[in-house]
N, C-alpha and C positions, 0 to 999 in steps of 0.2 A: 531109356536113352538109346539112341540109334548106335549101332556098332560102327566103329571106324574101320575104314579099309586102309590100305597101305599107301594112300596118296600123300600121307604126311612123312613118308620115309625121307631121311636126310641124304641118302646116298646120291640122289639125283641132283643135289646141290653141290656136288664136288667141283662143278665148273666154277663155282664162286670162290674157290680157295685163293686164287690170286687177288681178288678184290678184298677178301678177308685179311690177307697178309698185308696188303697196302694199307687197309684201315688200321691194322695193329701198328705198323711202322709210323703212320702219321699221328695217331692218337698218342702212342707211347713217346714219340718225339716231342709233341706239344706238351705232354704232361711232364716229361723230363725237364724241359725248359722251365716250366712253371714251378716245379718242385725245386729246381736248382736256384731259381730266383728267391724263393721262400727260404731255402737253406742259407743263401748268402745274407739274407736279411737277419736270420737267426744268428749267423756267425758274427755279423756286425754288432748285433745286440750283445752277444757274448763278449766281444772285444771291448765294448763300452763298459762292460762290467769288470773288465780286467781279467777275463778268463779265456783260455784257448779251447776248452772242451768241457762238456758235462758228461759225467760217467755214472755208472751204477753206484759209486761211492758218494755221489752228490744228491741222492734221493731226499735226505732230510732237508738239504739246502733248497732243492727245487720246491718242496712242499711248504717251506717256511717263508720264502722270500718273494717279493713282487717280481723280481727279475727272473727267478726260476719259473714262476707261473707265466711270465711273458713268453719265454722260450717254449713252454708247454702248449700255450695257446697257438703259437705259430705252427707247431708240429701237428696239432689237431686240425687246424685250418687246412694244412696241406693234405692230411688224411681225408678230410671231408671232400675237398675239391677232386682229388685223384679218384677216390673210390666211387663217388656218386657220378662224376662225369664219365668214367670208364664204363660203368654198368649201364647208364642211360644211353650212351652212344652205342653200346653193343646191342641193346634191344632195338634201338632205332634202325641200326644197320640190318638187324635180323628181319625186321618188317620190310625194309627196302629190298633185301635179297629175296625173301619169300614171295613178295608180290611184284617184283621187278618194277618198282616205282621209278627207278633211274634218277633218283635224287643225287646231285653232286655231293661229294664227301664234305665239302665245306658247309653245305646246308645241314647235313646231319650233325656235324660238330656244333654248329650254331644252336640247333634245337637242344642238343645235350647240355650246352652251357646255360641256355635259358631255363632249362628244367631244374637247375641247381636251386632256384629260389624256393622250390617246394620242400627242400630239405633243411631250411635254415631255422626251423623251430625245434624245440626239444625232442619231439618224437622222431623227426628226421635225423637229428644228430645221433639218437640212440640206434636207429637202423644202421647208420654209417659205422658206428663203433662195433656193432654186432658183426657186420660183414667184413669190415676192413681191418679190425684189430683182433677181435676174439677168434675169428676163423684162422688167420695165420698162426696165432698163439697156440692153438690146439692142433694145428696141422691139417685142417680141413679146407683151407682156402685153395682156390684153383686159379690164382693169378689175377684177382680183381683188386689187389692192393699193392702199393709200392712197398708194403711191409710183408710181402709174401714170404720173404726169407726169415722173418721174425718168428721166434719160437721160444718156448720155455727153456731156460738155461739147462745145460746138461746136469749140473749138480742138483737141480730141483728134480729133473727126471730120474736121476739115479736114486734120490731119496724116495720118490714115489715108488720106483720099482722094488725097493727094499721093504715096502710096507703093503701088505695084502689089502688092507681096508682102503688105503689111499688109491691103490690100483683099481679096486672096484668102484670107488667114488668117481675117479676120473673117467672110467669106462662109461658109467651111466651119465656123467656130465656131457660127454661127447655125443651119446645117443640123444640126450635131451636137446643139445644144440642143433643136431641134424633134424630132429623132429620139428622144432620151432621154425627152422629155416624152411623145411618142406611145407609147413602149414601156411607160411606167409610168403611163399615163393613168387606169387603173382602181384605182390604189392607194388613193385616198381612199375609194372605194366599198367596197372590201373591209374597210377599217378601220372605217367607220361602220355598215355593214350586217351584216358578219360578225364584227366585233370582232377582226379579225386584227391582230397587231402590224405595225408599219410594214415591217419586213424581209420578213415573210411576205406581206403585201399586195403588196409590190413583185414578189416572185417569182410570185404568182398573176397579177398584171397582165401581167408579161412572158410568162408561159405562154399566156394567152388571146390576146394581141396577135399573138404569133408563130404560134400555131396557126390563127388566122383572119385573117392579115395582108392577104390579098387583099380580103376582105369589109370589113375595118376601113378599109383605105385608100380603097376606092371609096365607102364610106359617108361618111367624113370629107370627101373631095373633093366629094362631092355636097352635103353640108351647106354647105360654104363657098361653093360655086357658088350655091346657093339663097340664102344670106345675102347674097352679093354682088349677086344680082339684086334682092333687096329694097332694098338700099342704093341701087342705081342708080334704082329707082323713086322712092325718097324724094327723091333729089337732083334728078332731072328733073321729077318731078311737083309738087314744092313750090317750086322755085326757077327752074331754067333755062327750062322751058317757059312758066310764067307771065310771067317777065321778058321773054322774047322776044315774047310776045303784047302785053304792055304797051307795048313800044317801038314797036309798029305802030299803037297807038290814039292819036288826038289828044285826050288828056284834059286838063282844067284842071290847073294845077300842083299844087294842094292834093290833088286826088283821085289824081293820078299818084303823088305822094309817099306818100299814105296806103296805096295798094295795094302800092307797093314795100315799105313797112315791114311790111305784113301778110304778104306772101309771104316776105320775108326772115326775119321772126320765126317763121313756120311752118316754114321751112327749118331754122333753128337748133333749134327745138323738136323737129322730126322727127329730126334728127341726135342730139340728146340722148336722146330716147326709144329710138332704135335702139341706142345704146351701152348704155343701161340694160337693154335686153331681150336683147342678143346673148348675154351670159354665161348667163342662165337657160335660154335655148333650147339653147345648146351643152351645158349640163349635162343637159338632158332627153335630148338626142341620145346623150350618153355613157352615161346611165343605161339607155336602151333597149338599146344595144349590150351593155352589161354584163349585163343580164338575159338577153338573147338568147344570149350566149356561155356563160353559166352553165347555162341550161336547154336550149340547142339548139333553141329554138322561139321564135316571136315572142311577146313578153310580152303578156298580156291587159291592154289599157289601156281606160280609160273616159273618153271625151272630155267627158262631162257636158253641161249645158245652159248656153247663153249668157244672161246677164242683160241682155237687150236694153235695158230701161228704164234701168238703171244706166249702161250704156255710152253711151246717147244723152245722158243728163244730163251725163256727164263731157265728152263731145265738145262739147256745147252750151256748157258752162262755159268750155272752152278757147277756143272760137271767139269768145265774147263778150269774153274777156280780150284776145285778139289784136286784135279790132276797137277796143277802148278804147285799147290801146297805139298802134295805127296812127293813130287820130284825134288823140290827144294829141301823138304824135311829129310828125305833119304840121302841127299847129297851132303847135308850138314847134320847128320844124325846126332852125333855126340854133343853138338852145340845146342840143338833144340831139345834133345831128350837126354840130359846128362845121366851118367851112371851113379846112383847113390847120392847121398848128401851128408853134410856134417851135422844134421839135427841130432841133438842129444836126447836120449830116452830118460825120462824122469819118472821114477816109481812113486805113484800117488800114495800118500799116507804111509810112507816108509817102504812098503813092499808091494803095493797094489794087491792083486789077488794071490800073491805067492803064499801068504799066510795071514794071521790076524793083523789088522791094521795098527799102525803106530806103536809097534813093539820093537824091542831089541832083536827078537827073532826075525821080524819082518825086515829090519835094516840089514841083518846079516845075510838073509836070503837075497836081497837086492844086490849086495856086494858079490855074493856067490854067482849069481846069474850074469853079472857084468853090466848092471844098470849104470848109466853115467852119473845120475843124480838121484837123491831121494828127497821127497818133500815131506816135511813133518809139521804138525800143528802144536803150537805152544800156548799154554794157559797158565795163569798164576793162581796158586792156592791161597787159602785164607791166611796162612802164616808166611806168605811171601816167597814160597818156593815155586819152581817152574816144572810142570809136568808136560808130557807129550800126549795130547788127547784132542780129538776133533770136536766131539759133541759137547753141548752145554749141560747135558744130563748124562750120568754114567749108566743109566738103566739099560740101554741098548747094548752097551759094551760089557757090562758086568752082571746085569740082572738086578742090581741094587740102585734105586733112585738116589740121586744126589748131584748137586751143582758143584763142580770142582772149585769154583772161587769161594765157596762157603765151607769147604772142608779143609782140614789140615793135611799135610803130606803124610803124616803117620797114619791117619785114618784111611786115606786113599790107598796106601800101600797094603792095607789089610784085604783089599778086594783083588779078585783075579779076573782077568779078561776071559770071556768065553772062547774056548779053542774051536774055531770054526773048521779048521783043517783036520784036527783029530779030537773030536768031541769027548772021547773016552779018557783023554789026558788032561791034567790040570793046566789051566791057561797061564799065560805070563802075567806078571804084575804090571801095573801102569808105570812106564819108565819116567825118570826125570830127564830133563834136557841134558844135564851133565853126563848121564849114562849113555845117551845117544851120541853125544859129541865124542865120547871116549871110543865108541865103536867106529865112528865115521872117520876119525882122525887118520889121515894118510891113506884111506881106503876108498872114500866116495865123497863127492860134493853134496852139500845140503842146501835145500831151499827151506828156510825156517819161517813158517807163516806165523805172524803175531796175531793171535786169534781172540775174537770176542771182545767183551767189555773190558777185559783186563789189558788189552793192547794199548797201553798208554806210554807216556814218556818214561815212567819208572821201569816198565818192562823193557823198553828199548835200551835203557842204560844198563840194566842188569844182564840182559842177553848179550849185549855188545861186550861187556867186560868178560863174560864167560868165554866167548869166542876168541877175544883178543889174548886172554891169558894162555890159551892153548895154541896161539899162533895159527889160527884157522880162518882168519879173515879172507884169505884168498880161496878158501874152500866153501864159503858160505854166502848165500844171498838172503837178505831180509825181505820178505814179501808180506803184503797186507792188502785187505780190501779197503782200508781207510786211506784215502789220499792225503789227508792231513798228517797221518802218522808217517807215511812215506816221505812227505816233504820235510818233516821234522828230522828224520834220519839223514836225508840228503844234506840238510843245512848243518846238523850238529855232528854227524859222524861221516864225513865225506869219503873216508877210507874204506867204508863197507859198501858193497854192491846192493842196490835196492831193486825191488820189482813190485809193480802195481797190478793187482788182480782186477780185471774188468769183465763184466758179463753183458754190458751194453754201453754204448758211447755215442756222443754226437759232437762233432767239431774236429779239431786238429789234435788227435790223440798223441801224435808223435811229439808235440810240443810240451807235454807234461814233464814235470821235474822228477825224473827217475832214470835209472839205468836200463831197466828191462820192463817190458810190458807183457802180461800174460792175459790172453784174450780168449773168450769163448769162441768156438769154431765158427758159429753162425755170424759172428761180427767181424770176421777177418777176410780180406781179399788179397790177391797178389799185389795190387796197387798199394794197399795200406802197408803190407810187409815192406815193400820197397821204400815207402816214405819213412817208415820207422827206422829202417837201416840207414837211410840217407841222413837222419838226424843223430846217427851214432849210437843207436840203442839196439838191444837185442829184443827178439820177440818170440813168445812161446804160445802154444795153444793147449787148452785144457777142456774137459778131460776126454781124451780120444781113446775109445775102446773098440769100436767096430773095425773089422779088418779092412773094409773098403776105405774108411776114413783114415786109418793108419797109413795105408798105401798112398793115399792122396797127399797127406801132409809130409810123409817121408820124402816125397819127390818135390816138395815145395821148398821155399827158401827160409822157412822158420828155423830158429835156433834150438828150440826146445819143444818136446812133445810130452805132455804130462798124461800118464795112462795107468790104468789098473792092470791092463794086459801086458805085463812086463815081458814075459817069455815070448808071447806072440809078436810084440813090437820088435824085440831084438832079433828074432828069427827072420821076420819080414825085412828088417833093415839089411841083414846079411844077404838075403835073396836078391833084393833090389840092388845091392852093391855089386853083385856079380852080373846083374843086368839081364832081365827078361824083357825082350823088345816090346812085346804086346802090352805089358804092364807099364813100361816107360812111356810108350806112345799114348795110351789111354789117360794116364795121370797127367802127362805133360800137356796134352790138348785140353783136358778138363780144366786145368788150372788157368790156361790162357783164355779159354772161351766160356 
């Protein structure tokens, strides 16, 4: 095979950045409209079913009912159109830029739509799911799906992180995903440029990659190193270096804040543009390799001429916009970037990481450190008593296998929870709900999660009576993953506050029949927070542990933050309350944009 020269370098195509950005704006705008229309169709369908939303608690309903499958089909149709159209248009644009064919954008979009017909059979649908659903789920998508923000819920990721074998399995699963993606990376190009069927295109791609695997691997590694270098330049050049220099300058407060806002906005804009441009440049790289392996020679490419005047005008417009934002932000600083927030810190499983989960000791530690709320998990034993325990098997907690709902309270009290904080000391016993209520009374509010298969009407009645007898209804919120259970509490015991736990949703979440909504961080936006508040409900996020995430949500409008990092969350809340300008600006702009 002939050795390639550097004629396929993508640097000389930087002149095409404005065209690539225009393409992204147009395609994403069209796809937004299309997905919006499909979403409205699905919402109308939900309305005809008498429902305002479908959430994680409705999975059995979705899989059992024709209506649920109807909504699922609409969602998969949206995924198919969005993913395939976006990828096809990107490769057609790459060919247009690389060879300066000067096709109008509407012609490229028309070709992309026409090529959808090649993906309407089962193999094409499988390819779409692989790229558009599985990629975002495991965190390897690069913006080719409207589900790019979709990922495994935090509670699943936390469960995986606690299990070595699951971590190993997931690691090799991701490697396998990337390997398969690499082997079949040219499939789309064979389909849209050579009109091959999906299965034939997959065979052609596999042949080319395996025949030229050394060159392919070195080329892709080189591209990602190049892209990583650009990313570091954006990060350092627009934020970290300017912020470091500003900290050394004795500037008046107004101008210091204005400059901090300017560089923070430039940093966020740079990151956004990077994300928009990464996929088109990756598509051009893949297209270059495809043509090279097909012809065994470097493709003839035409870099074209840069429209200097247009680019300068665009850059000047962006600079003026950033200056205006900076001056307005500095002038109304406390309005745009408020100091602190009323978000309450919720200790996950009684005490988070302070000590062993769901124990009296954990609850006492949460009180000692000043947590606002403690979340506990309640299950019913075989003899009708109520214990505080998260798992459906006691083995992880005590080292002895056993299902709490099949054991009596006396038997459960024989076990001791492994003391993770002080392994040399005997662990706590599994507490009853009454014991936890006695400790919490007058000291800390409780989120009582009705857990597992025993979370039925009997549990609701019994737990309600325990709380009411202690005059603790104002201190407790009953929360559950089952929407049916939450609705039953709302209808039967309206004097107790309810919360519905959600890790994915579609529809008008704010219209659900509950007092509070607790949502996975990936499923919540500033607009959704506002809509939930407008409907008179409170909203919380779970489970937030990373410092960057805690910082972001503490400066948002959420009412509750459920976390294992209780000490860190409380300390960060105190810091933000006293107000660090750079943190307030970064979090404020991140939430808005």
